[in-house]
C-alpha positions in Angstrom: 18.0 7.0 -5.9 14.8 5.9 -7.9 11.5 7.6 -7.9 9.4 5.3 -7.0 5.1 5.5 -7.9 2.4 3.5 -6.3 -1.0 4.2 -8.2 -3.8 3.7 -5.8 -7.3 3.8 -6.4 -7.4 7.0 -3.8 -3.9 8.3 -4.1 -1.0 8.3 -5.6 2.5 7.7 -3.2 5.5 8.9 -4.6 8.8 8.1 -2.9 12.8 8.8 -3.4 14.6 5.5 -2.2 17.5 3.9 -2.6 19.4 0.6 -0.7 20.7 3.1 2.4 17.4 5.0 2.9 13.8 6.2 1.9 14.6 10.1 1.6 10.4 11.0 1.4 6.5 8.9 0.9 4.0 11.4 0.6 0.5 11.1 -1.2 -0.7 12.9 -4.5 -4.9 12.1 -4.3 -5.5 10.4 -7.7 -7.3 12.2 -9.8 -8.4 10.6 -13.2 -9.1 13.7 -14.8 -5.6 15.1 -14.5 -3.8 16.0 -17.6 0.0 14.3 -18.4 1.2 18.3 -17.8 -0.9 18.4 -14.4 0.9 15.2 -12.7 4.1 16.4 -13.9 3.4 19.5 -12.1 3.0 17.6 -9.1 5.9 15.3 -9.0 8.5 17.6 -9.8 6.6 20.0 -6.9 6.7 17.4 -4.3 10.8 16.3 -5.8 11.6 20.3 -5.4 9.9 20.6 -1.5 12.3 17.6 -0.4 15.6 19.7 -2.2 15.8 16.4 -4.2 18.4 17.3 -8.0 16.6 15.3 -10.7 19.8 14.9 -12.5 20.5 12.7 -8.7 17.5 9.7 -9.5 18.6 7.5 -11.7 14.8 6.2 -12.3 12.2 5.8 -12.2 9.5 2.7 -11.6 5.3 2.6 -11.5 3.5 0.3 -10.0 -0.4 1.1 -10.7 -4.2 -0.8 -9.7 -6.0 2.8 -12.0 -4.3 1.4 -15.4 -6.7 4.7 -17.0 -4.0 7.1 -15.2 -1.1 4.8 -15.3 0.4 6.4 -19.1 -0.7 9.7 -17.9 1.6 9.3 -14.6 4.3 7.6 -16.6 4.8 10.4 -19.5 4.4 12.6 -16.5 7.5 11.2 -15.1 9.4 11.1 -18.1 8.9 15.2 -18.3 10.3 15.6 -15.1 12.9 13.2 -15.3 14.0 12.7 -18.6 14.3 9.0 -18.4 11.2 6.5 -19.4 9.9 5.1 -16.2 9.7 1.6 -15.8 6.2 0.5 -15.4 5.6 -3.0 -12.9 3.0 -5.7 -15.4 4.0 -8.7 -17.9 7.1 -8.7 -19.1 8.8 -7.0 -15.5 10.9 -9.8 -13.7 9.8 -9.9 -10.0 11.3 -13.2 -8.9 8.2 -13.8 -7.2 6.2 -16.7 -7.8 2.4 -16.3 -7.9 0.0 -19.4 -7.1 -2.5 -18.2 -7.8 -5.8 -19.5 -10.1 -5.2 -16.2 -13.0 -1.2 -14.8 -11.7 -2.1 -11.7 -13.7 -5.0 -10.4 -11.8 -2.6 -9.8 -8.4 -2.5 -6.4 -8.4 1.1 -4.3 -8.9 1.1 -3.4 -5.3 0.9 -6.3 -4.0 3.4 -7.5 -5.9 6.0 -5.4 -4.9 4.6 -6.1 -1.0 5.3 -9.5 -1.5 8.8 -9.3 -3.1 9.6 -6.6 -0.3 8.2 -8.7 2.5 10.3 -11.6 1.3 13.7 -10.0 1.3 13.0 -8.4 4.6 10.5 -10.7 6.9 11.0 -14.1 8.5 8.6 -16.8 6.4 6.1 -17.6 6.0 4.2 -14.3 6.3 1.3 -12.1 6.1 0.8 -8.5 4.7 -2.0 -6.5 4.9 -2.4 -3.3 3.0 -4.5 -0.9 4.6 -5.8 1.4 1.9 -9.0 2.1 -0.5 -9.7 -1.7 0.2 -7.7 -3.9 3.0 -5.9 -6.8 1.6 -3.6 -9.5 3.0 -1.4 -11.4 0.7 0.0 -15.0 2.0 3.9 -16.2 1.2 5.0 -19.3 2.4 8.4 -20.8 3.5 8.7 -21.6 0.1 8.8 -17.9 -1.0 5.4 -18.5 -3.0 2.8 -16.6 -3.6 -0.1 -18.5 -1.9 -3.0 -16.4 -1.9 -4.8 -13.7 0.5 -7.8 -11.5 0.8 -10.0 -8.8 0.2 -11.9 -6.7 2.8 -13.3 -3.2 2.3 -11.0 -0.5 3.9 -12.0 1.5 7.1 -13.0 4.7 4.9 -14.3 2.5 2.6 -17.1 1.2 5.6 -17.0 4.7 7.2 -18.3 5.8 3.7 -20.8 3.8 3.4 -22.2 3.7 6.8 -22.5 7.5 7.2 -24.5 7.6 3.7 -26.7 5.1 4.7 -28.0 5.9 8.3 -28.9 9.5 8.2 -28.2 10.6 12.0 -24.1 9.6 11.5 -21.7 12.3 10.4 -18.6 11.7 9.0 -15.9 11.8 11.4 -12.0 11.4 11.8 -9.9 7.8 11.8 -9.0 8.1 15.1 -9.1 6.1 18.3 -11.5 7.3 21.0 -10.7 8.1 24.7 -12.7 4.6 25.2 -13.5 1.3 23.9 -17.5 1.8 25.0 -18.1 5.5 23.8 -20.6 7.6 25.3 -22.1 9.6 22.0 -22.6 8.8 18.9 -18.9 10.4 17.5 -17.4 8.1 20.1 -19.3 5.4 19.7 -18.2 5.1 15.7 -14.9 5.6 16.1 -14.5 2.8 18.9 -16.0 1.0 16.3 -14.5 1.5 13.0 -11.3 1.0 15.0 -11.8 -2.2 17.1 -13.5 -3.6 14.5 -10.6 -3.3 11.9 -8.4 -3.9 15.0 -10.0 -7.1 15.4 -10.6 -8.5 11.9 -7.1 -8.4 11.3 -6.3 -10.0 14.5 -8.7 -13.2 13.4 -7.7 -12.7 10.3 -3.6 -13.6 11.6 -5.7 -16.0 13.7 -7.3 -18.3 10.3 -4.2 -17.8 8.6 -2.2 -20.2 10.7 -5.1 -22.2 12.0 -4.8 -22.7 8.2 -0.9 -22.9 7.3 -0.7 -25.1 10.5 2.4 -22.9 11.7 3.2 -19.8 13.4 3.6 -16.6 10.6 5.8 -12.8 10.6 2.8 -10.5 10.1 3.4 -7.2 8.6 1.5 -4.1 8.2 1.3 -1.3 5.5 -0.3 1.2 4.0 -2.1 5.2 4.5 -4.6 3.8 7.0 -2.3 1.5 9.2 -0.5 3.0 11.7 -4.2 3.9 12.9 -5.0 0.3 13.6 -1.9 -1.5 14.0 -1.7 -0.2 18.0 -4.4 -1.8 18.9 -4.0 -5.2 18.0 -3.6 -8.0 19.9 -1.4 -10.2 17.8 2.0 -8.6 17.1 2.2 -7.2 13.8 4.9 -5.7 12.4 4.4 -1.9 10.8 6.7 -0.8 7.7 5.4 2.2 6.1 8.2 2.0 3.1 6.9 -2.1 2.4 5.7 -1.1 -1.3 8.7 1.8 -1.8 11.5 -0.9 -0.9 10.0 -3.8 -3.1 9.4 -1.4 -6.6 13.2 -0.8 -5.4 14.2 -4.0 -5.8 12.4 -4.9 -8.9 13.6 -1.8 -10.6 17.3 -2.9 -10.0 16.4 -6.4 -10.7 15.5 -4.9 -14.6 17.9 -2.7 -14.9 
């Protein structure tokens, strides 16, 4: 098994995975001021909670969109495992043909998602990753990463709404009992959940229109589970997608 770590803007996703199964997925807060020792304590604690022996972990791979802390987390993982982690970036083989204006700008998390998507699902494919930002990655039938979309994540949108509207307070993100809200909290919950669900449905329609063919749609990320059940389009939920991609990339470079 390997330890897979994805450093995002809000959370660090940590999980142990092998070809047979995912042993766990947990999230740590992304804190730019933490030291490598503090991150090492976090990683050791997570591994110990699931009673995984560090000697059973063959290696580690890290993807990151927060360069300021990538090295601290890398050194932390090395402290815990006594093995040098692989960092997804230039020089690491992915097998993904990226048809972007500047392939180097593509986030490491999106690369890992696409690698796993190609391996697991019928093409062409759209992968929706719902985190701090919501992203859409499109892979054509020739396994080319042809592009995508980025738009504000649900949490970001909600934070902006409550910050700019003095009478609206913070809420938990969960579906209300009805679409037409009867009070401020219900109205906000309905607006956040169903506007995002409708956005995903509309985006998929437009992608299919541009490609001229039907696509497989897969959703992943911390907030996907809250939105996908309310979509009218068929969207597959795969919360392990990123870890699966990191495992494939690790094995390609082992």
